[in-house]
C-alpha positions in Angstrom: 70.6 73.3 -81.2 71.0 71.1 -78.2 68.8 71.5 -75.1 71.0 69.9 -72.5 74.8 69.9 -72.2 76.7 67.7 -69.8 80.3 66.5 -69.5 82.3 64.1 -67.4 84.0 60.7 -67.5 82.4 57.7 -69.1 84.1 54.4 -68.6 84.1 50.9 -70.1 82.1 48.7 -67.8 82.7 45.0 -67.2 79.9 43.4 -65.3 80.4 39.9 -63.9 77.7 37.4 -64.8 78.4 35.1 -61.8 77.4 36.0 -58.2 80.2 35.8 -55.7 83.8 37.2 -55.3 85.1 38.8 -58.4 88.2 36.5 -58.4 85.9 33.6 -59.3 84.2 35.4 -62.2 84.9 34.0 -65.6 82.3 35.7 -67.8 81.7 39.5 -68.1 79.3 41.6 -70.1 81.0 44.6 -71.7 79.2 48.0 -71.7 79.7 51.5 -70.5 78.7 53.7 -67.6 79.1 57.3 -66.5 76.8 59.5 -64.4 76.6 62.4 -67.0 76.3 60.2 -70.1 73.6 58.2 -68.3 71.7 61.5 -67.9 72.3 62.4 -71.5 70.9 59.1 -72.7 67.9 59.4 -70.4 67.0 62.9 -71.6 67.4 61.8 -75.2 65.1 58.8 -74.7 62.5 61.2 -73.3 62.5 63.2 -76.5 65.0 66.0 -76.0 68.4 66.9 -77.6 71.3 66.2 -75.3 75.1 66.6 -75.8 77.8 64.8 -73.9 81.4 66.1 -73.8 84.3 64.0 -72.4 87.8 62.7 -73.0 88.2 59.0 -74.0 91.2 56.9 -74.7 92.3 56.4 -78.4 91.4 52.7 -77.9 88.6 50.2 -78.4 86.8 51.3 -75.3 86.8 54.9 -76.4 85.3 53.8 -79.7 82.6 51.8 -77.8 81.6 54.9 -75.8 81.4 57.1 -78.9 79.4 54.6 -80.9 77.0 53.6 -78.1 76.1 57.2 -77.1 75.6 58.2 -80.7 73.4 55.2 -81.2 71.2 56.4 -78.4 70.7 59.8 -80.1 73.2 61.7 -78.0 75.3 64.4 -79.7 78.8 63.1 -78.8 81.7 65.5 -78.4 84.4 63.0 -77.4 88.0 64.0 -77.4 90.3 61.1 -78.2 93.4 61.2 -75.9 96.3 59.2 -77.3 98.2 59.7 -74.0 95.8 58.1 -71.6 93.5 55.1 -71.6 89.7 55.0 -71.2 88.9 54.4 -67.5 87.4 51.0 -66.4 84.6 50.1 -64.1 84.2 46.6 -62.8 80.9 45.5 -61.4 80.4 42.3 -59.4 77.5 40.9 -57.4 79.0 39.7 -54.1 75.6 38.4 -53.0 72.2 38.5 -54.6 71.6 41.8 -52.8 75.0 43.4 -52.7 76.6 45.0 -55.8 80.4 45.6 -55.6 81.6 48.4 -58.0 85.3 49.1 -58.5 86.9 51.9 -60.5 90.2 52.0 -62.4 90.3 55.6 -63.4 93.6 57.1 -62.1 95.3 59.1 -64.8 92.6 58.0 -67.3 91.7 60.1 -70.3 88.5 61.2 -68.6 90.4 62.6 -65.7 92.4 64.9 -68.0 89.3 67.0 -69.0 90.1 70.7 -68.9 88.3 74.0 -69.7 89.9 74.0 -73.2 87.8 70.9 -74.0 84.5 72.7 -73.5 82.7 74.8 -76.2 81.4 78.0 -74.6 79.1 78.7 -77.5 77.5 75.2 -77.1 77.0 75.8 -73.4 75.6 79.3 -73.9 73.1 78.1 -76.5 71.7 75.2 -74.4 68.8 75.4 -72.0 70.4 73.3 -69.3 73.9 72.6 -68.1 74.0 69.4 -66.0 77.1 68.6 -63.9 77.9 66.1 -61.2 80.2 66.3 -58.2 82.1 63.3 -59.6 83.9 65.4 -62.2 85.6 67.9 -59.8 86.9 65.0 -57.8 88.8 63.6 -60.7 91.6 66.2 -61.1 92.4 69.8 -60.7 91.9 70.4 -64.4 88.5 68.7 -64.3 87.5 70.8 -61.3 88.5 73.9 -63.2 86.4 72.7 -66.2 83.3 72.6 -64.0 83.9 76.1 -62.6 84.4 77.4 -66.1 81.2 75.7 -67.5 79.1 77.1 -64.6 80.5 80.6 -65.2 79.7 80.4 -68.9 76.2 79.0 -68.2 75.4 81.7 -65.7 76.5 84.5 -68.0 74.1 83.1 -70.7 71.1 82.6 -68.3 71.3 78.8 -68.8 69.8 76.6 -66.0 72.5 74.9 -64.0 71.8 71.4 -62.6 74.0 69.6 -60.1 73.7 66.0 -58.9 75.9 65.4 -55.8 76.7 61.8 -56.8 79.2 61.4 -53.9 81.9 58.8 -54.5 83.9 58.0 -51.4 86.7 56.4 -53.6 87.4 59.8 -55.1 87.4 62.2 -52.1 86.6 62.4 -48.4 83.3 63.7 -47.1 85.1 66.8 -45.9 86.7 67.5 -49.3 83.4 66.9 -51.1 81.4 69.0 -48.6 83.8 71.9 -49.0 83.5 72.0 -52.8 79.8 71.5 -52.7 79.2 74.4 -50.2 81.4 76.6 -52.4 79.4 75.6 -55.5 75.8 75.1 -54.5 75.0 78.8 -54.5 75.8 78.9 -58.2 73.3 76.2 -59.2 69.6 76.3 -60.0 68.7 72.6 -59.5 70.2 70.3 -56.9 69.8 66.5 -56.7 70.9 64.7 -53.6 70.1 61.8 -51.4 69.6 62.5 -47.7 73.1 61.5 -46.9 74.6 63.5 -49.8 72.5 66.6 -48.7 74.1 66.4 -45.3 77.5 66.8 -46.8 76.4 70.3 -47.5 74.0 71.1 -44.6 74.1 69.2 -41.3 70.3 69.1 -40.9 68.0 66.2 -40.0 64.6 65.5 -41.7 63.9 65.6 -45.4 61.9 68.8 -45.5 64.2 70.8 -43.2 67.2 69.5 -45.1 65.7 70.6 -48.4 64.9 74.1 -46.9 68.4 74.4 -45.7 69.8 73.5 -49.1 67.4 75.9 -50.9 68.6 78.6 -48.5 72.0 78.3 -50.0 70.8 79.3 -53.5 69.1 76.5 -55.6 65.5 77.2 -56.7 64.8 73.5 -57.0 66.0 71.0 -54.5 65.3 67.3 -55.1 65.9 64.9 -52.2 65.8 61.2 -52.9 64.8 58.6 -50.3 65.4 55.5 -52.3 62.6 53.0 -51.6 60.7 55.7 -49.7 60.2 57.9 -52.7 61.4 61.5 -53.2 60.5 65.1 -52.5 60.9 68.4 -54.3 61.2 71.9 -52.9 60.6 74.4 -55.7 60.1 78.1 -55.2 59.1 77.5 -51.6 56.5 74.7 -52.3 57.2 71.1 -51.0 55.9 68.1 -53.0 56.3 64.4 -52.1 56.2 61.4 -54.4 55.7 57.8 -53.5 58.0 55.2 -55.0 56.9 52.8 -57.7 56.7 49.1 -56.7 59.2 47.3 -59.0 61.5 44.4 -58.6 65.0 45.7 -58.1 67.8 44.0 -60.1 70.6 46.7 -60.2 70.3 50.0 -58.4 73.4 51.6 -60.0 72.2 54.5 -62.2 68.9 55.1 -60.5 69.9 58.6 -59.4 71.0 59.5 -62.9 67.7 58.3 -64.3 65.8 60.3 -61.7 67.7 63.5 -62.8 67.1 62.7 -66.5 63.4 62.3 -65.9 63.1 65.6 -64.0 65.2 67.6 -66.4 63.4 66.2 -69.5 60.0 67.3 -68.0 61.5 70.7 -67.1 62.5 71.1 -70.7 59.0 70.0 -71.8 57.4 72.7 -69.5 55.6 70.1 -67.4 54.0 71.0 -64.1 56.0 70.4 -61.0 54.0 67.4 -59.8 54.4 65.7 -63.2 58.2 66.5 -63.2 58.6 64.7 -59.9 56.5 61.8 -61.0 58.4 61.3 -64.2 61.7 61.4 -62.2 60.5 58.7 -59.9 59.2 56.6 -62.8 62.5 56.9 -64.6 64.4 55.9 -61.5 62.2 52.9 -61.0 62.7 51.7 -64.6 66.5 52.1 -64.2 66.7 49.5 -61.4 64.7 46.8 -63.2 67.6 45.3 -65.2 71.4 44.9 -65.2 73.3 48.0 -66.5 73.6 51.6 -65.6 71.3 53.0 -68.4 69.9 50.2 -70.5 66.4 50.3 -68.8 66.0 54.0 -69.0 62.4 54.7 -70.3 61.0 56.3 -73.4 57.9 58.4 -73.1 55.7 55.5 -74.2 57.1 53.4 -71.4 56.1 55.7 -68.5 52.5 54.5 -68.3 53.6 50.8 -68.0 54.3 51.1 -64.3 50.7 51.9 -63.7 49.2 49.1 -65.8 46.7 47.0 -63.9 46.2 43.2 -64.4 48.6 40.4 -64.7 51.7 42.3 -65.8 51.6 40.9 -69.3 51.6 43.4 -72.3 49.8 41.9 -75.3 
């Protein structure tokens, strides 16, 4: 029996090895990336059973996604779609400090996700349903799949987790805000940056913003401040966490890692302060190397960020 179910689009990822405009790139690393599958990998690495559902093309990239996720211990429920390709993500480094991410996902297999692709029994038997606001922006059928999954989870008493994950290439702030305000009352856990939170509630200040968001329904509101740490408002209690000091290499995927760390500790029954600490640690690990998910930690890794000394593990 799975503990966490998530679904969405996972794409093949080409990451340029050379810094500068993409037109001058000659060598690329091939991998994969997707907000929901990143969370599934993160939860699996932290010792819990996770299932990812999504459509992929009947192509080599679809095979890559299936085999990679399965190799990470994720229960993969991929639906091969012979009528549409796997979406592509191209990642370049325009400067040493500026990452340029481009998506080629229009009419992709992942955008054709529909309620019929979801297994209600699987969702009902899980402990957590995790969704992101990327999926409803992909298509009308994908938006309906999210609505259907949340309805099924609520009926079964399954915790519903939502990461805002706003993508301006997919919809406008007004469109995203309207959907989020309509949906946030149906979720139990909400993850957002300050800017993402203000798509829902136009409130300044981290604590006041979290209170405004919690007032719309979620029991747990997590607000991420990037290099300034994070805060959690759960059942009326506010907790803050300082960031870990790490060398940032690639920030893409840090929010997914944060969500995975928090959800894994919720599944483990950890205390609120520990949940938030694990979320911050997972997010810190995620930025330390290239790739959306490759640096996600296992349980044994979490203490490494607190090791004193010269930084050498012997």
